[in-house]
C-alpha positions in Angstrom: 3.0 -17.4 56.4 1.0 -19.4 53.7 -0.7 -16.2 52.8 2.7 -14.4 52.1 4.0 -17.5 50.3 1.0 -17.2 47.9 1.5 -13.5 47.4 5.2 -14.0 46.5 4.2 -16.8 44.1 1.7 -14.6 42.3 4.3 -11.8 42.1 6.9 -14.2 40.7 4.4 -15.5 38.1 3.3 -11.8 37.1 7.1 -10.6 36.7 7.8 -13.7 34.7 4.9 -13.2 32.5 5.7 -9.4 32.0 9.4 -10.2 31.1 8.2 -12.9 28.8 6.0 -10.4 26.9 8.6 -7.8 26.9 11.0 -10.5 25.3 8.4 -11.4 22.5 7.7 -7.9 21.8 11.5 -7.0 21.1 11.7 -10.3 19.2 8.7 -9.3 17.0 10.0 -5.8 16.3 13.5 -7.1 15.5 12.0 -9.8 13.3 10.1 -7.1 11.3 13.2 -5.0 10.7 15.5 -7.7 9.7 12.8 -9.8 7.8 12.8 -12.9 10.0 9.5 -14.5 9.2 10.2 -17.7 11.1 10.4 -15.8 14.3 7.1 -14.1 13.6 5.5 -17.4 12.7 6.5 -18.9 16.2 5.2 -15.8 18.0 1.9 -15.8 16.1 1.6 -19.6 16.9 1.9 -18.8 20.6 -0.9 -16.2 20.2 1.1 -13.0 19.9 -1.1 -10.2 18.3 -0.2 -9.6 14.8 -1.2 -5.9 15.0 1.2 -5.2 17.7 2.6 -1.7 17.0 6.2 -0.4 17.3 7.1 2.3 19.6 5.7 5.0 17.3 2.3 3.4 17.1 2.7 1.8 13.7 1.0 -1.6 13.3 3.3 -4.7 12.6 2.4 -5.1 8.9 3.2 -1.5 8.0 6.4 -1.7 9.9 7.5 -4.6 7.8 6.6 -2.9 4.6 8.4 0.2 5.6 11.5 -1.8 6.7 11.4 -3.6 3.3 10.9 -7.0 4.9 8.6 -8.7 2.3 8.6 -12.2 3.8 7.8 -11.0 7.2 4.9 -8.6 5.6 3.5 -11.7 3.7 3.3 -13.8 7.0 1.4 -11.0 8.8 -0.9 -10.4 5.7 -1.9 -14.1 5.7 -2.9 -14.1 9.4 -6.6 -14.0 10.0 -6.4 -11.4 12.8 -4.3 -8.9 11.0 -6.0 -5.6 10.1 -5.2 -5.2 6.5 -6.6 -1.7 6.1 -4.5 -0.1 8.9 -3.0 3.3 8.1 0.3 4.8 8.9 0.7 8.5 9.8 0.8 9.5 6.2 -2.6 7.6 5.7 -1.0 4.9 3.7 -2.4 1.3 3.8 -0.6 -1.9 3.4 -2.0 -2.3 -0.1 -0.7 1.1 -1.2 2.8 0.3 0.0 2.8 -3.1 -1.6 1.6 -1.2 -4.9 4.5 1.2 -4.9 7.0 -1.6 -4.2 5.5 -4.0 -6.9 4.9 -6.6 -4.3 2.5 -8.6 -6.5 2.0 -11.8 -4.3 1.5 -9.6 -1.1 -1.1 -7.5 -3.0 -3.0 -10.5 -4.0 -3.1 -11.8 -0.4 -4.3 -8.3 0.9 -7.0 -8.1 -1.8 -8.1 -11.5 -0.9 -8.3 -10.6 2.8 -10.6 -7.5 2.0 -7.9 -4.5 1.6 -9.5 -1.4 0.1 -8.6 -1.2 -3.6 -10.7 1.9 -3.9 -10.6 4.5 -1.1 -10.9 8.4 -0.7 -7.8 10.4 -1.7 -4.6 8.6 -2.8 -5.3 5.0 -3.8 -3.2 1.9 -4.5 -3.6 2.6 -8.1 -2.0 6.0 -7.9 0.9 4.4 -6.1 1.4 1.8 -8.7 1.2 4.4 -11.4 3.8 6.5 -9.8 6.4 3.9 -10.5 4.8 2.5 -13.6 4.2 -1.0 -12.3 2.0 -2.3 -15.1 1.5 -5.7 -13.6 0.4 -4.3 -10.4 -1.9 -1.7 -12.1 -3.4 -4.7 -14.1 -4.1 -6.5 -10.8 -5.8 -3.6 -9.3 -7.9 -2.9 -12.2 -9.0 -6.5 -12.3 -10.2 -6.0 -8.9 -12.4 -2.9 -9.8 -9.8 -0.1 -9.1 -11.3 3.1 -10.4 -9.0 4.2 -13.2 -9.7 7.8 -12.8 -9.7 8.2 -9.1 -8.8 11.7 -7.9 -6.7 12.5 -5.0 -7.6 15.4 -2.7 -5.9 17.7 -5.3 -7.5 16.2 -8.2 -4.5 14.2 -9.4 -5.4 11.0 -11.3 -3.2 7.9 -11.7 -2.5 8.8 -15.2 -1.3 12.2 -14.2 1.1 10.4 -11.8 2.4 8.1 -14.5 2.7 11.1 -16.9 4.9 13.0 -14.4 7.2 10.3 -13.2 6.8 6.8 -14.8 8.0 5.2 -18.0 6.1 6.1 -21.2 4.7 2.3 -21.5 2.8 2.9 -18.2 1.2 5.9 -19.6 0.1 4.1 -22.6 -1.1 1.1 -20.6 -3.6 3.4 -18.6 -4.7 5.2 -21.7 -5.4 1.8 -23.4 -7.4 0.7 -20.2 -9.6 3.9 -20.6 -7.9 6.6 -18.5 -9.4 10.0 -19.4 -6.5 12.2 -20.8 -8.8 15.4 -20.5 -9.2 15.7 -16.8 -7.4 18.6 -15.0 -6.2 18.7 -11.2 -6.7 21.4 -8.8 -3.7 23.3 -10.5 -5.5 23.1 -13.7 -2.9 20.9 -15.1 -3.7 17.8 -17.4 -1.7 14.7 -17.9 -0.2 16.2 -20.8 1.0 19.2 -19.0 2.7 17.2 -16.3 4.5 14.9 -19.1 5.8 18.1 -20.7 6.8 19.5 -17.4 8.9 16.5 -16.9 10.1 16.5 -20.5 8.7 13.0 -21.0 8.1 13.4 -24.8 7.1 9.8 -25.5 4.5 10.0 -22.8 3.3 13.3 -24.3 3.1 11.6 -27.7 0.7 8.9 -26.4 -1.4 11.4 -24.5 -1.9 13.7 -27.4 -2.9 10.9 -29.6 -5.3 9.5 -27.2 -6.7 13.0 -26.3 -7.5 13.4 -30.1 -9.2 10.1 -30.1 -11.1 10.8 -27.0 -12.5 14.1 -28.4 -13.6 12.2 -31.6 -15.4 9.7 -29.5 -16.8 12.3 -27.1 -17.5 15.3 -29.1 -18.3 18.5 -27.1 -22.1 19.2 -27.5 -22.9 22.9 -28.2 
């Protein structure tokens, strides 16, 4: 009889533990979607894994960023066990998403925790340049971001800014030393992309800096 009692006791404890974990998981996912950092902090204090993925396999930090839950994302980014270079199915990292959404404080935390500023393919600087976030671009460049980094198709941050960002973002990158003469795999320069988008002010800056670039870097015959 005592043997069976122990068995039922273990079973009761196991079921209770499973239900508790299931409840914690649901609380975690809901907190990510509705930006409830206080819930996440309590779960983490109890030992909950900050890298727990959602039902699609996306780690918590990326879920918070994709759900536009900045406070929850910051709590997770600050946790010492959080994997700050995790990627979603598009190959995007937390720092890339922070860059495109101009979340400066989050980006600082991620960089301090070892997030990759330079990586193969699309980089955080590409993402910041796409929206013309100059403060974010400055932060990345101050942490050794390569200004002429090329995506797989040869696109540079300057090209992204020329195609879609305000002209002052283009001017900023040019002033920081971006090369206006580079071409992507489609043989388009930043100037071509600016003209394609009818961004005349950006085109003006690029022409001026291109002329200056050739003066400083004459073609050797």
